[in-house]
C-alpha positions as CSV (number, residue, x, y, z in Angstrom):
1,M,-33.8,-60.6,-17.1
2,T,-33.0,-64.3,-17.5
3,M,-29.8,-65.9,-16.3
4,E,-28.8,-66.6,-19.9
5,S,-29.1,-63.0,-21.1
6,R,-27.3,-61.9,-18.0
7,A,-24.4,-64.3,-18.6
8,K,-24.2,-63.0,-22.2
9,L,-23.9,-59.4,-20.9
10,V,-21.1,-60.4,-18.5
11,S,-19.3,-62.4,-21.2
12,I,-19.1,-59.4,-23.6
13,R,-17.9,-57.1,-20.8
14,P,-14.2,-56.4,-20.2
15,K,-12.9,-57.6,-16.9
16,H,-12.1,-54.1,-15.7
17,Q,-15.7,-53.1,-16.5
18,R,-17.0,-56.0,-14.5
19,G,-14.9,-54.7,-11.6
20,Y,-16.4,-51.3,-12.0
21,H,-19.9,-52.9,-12.0
22,N,-19.1,-54.7,-8.7
23,Y,-17.8,-51.4,-7.2
24,H,-21.0,-49.6,-8.4
25,L,-23.2,-52.2,-6.7
26,S,-21.2,-52.4,-3.4
27,P,-23.0,-49.3,-1.8
28,L,-26.3,-51.0,-2.6
29,L,-25.2,-54.2,-0.9
30,T,-23.7,-52.6,2.2
31,T,-26.7,-50.4,3.0
């Protein structure tokens, strides 16, 4: 996935959903 398409996905996402996305990734980052 390119940086542009990724930025587009983030831009159309509600802020609360971005927060959920970060929470979902946190276990992967900590392990």
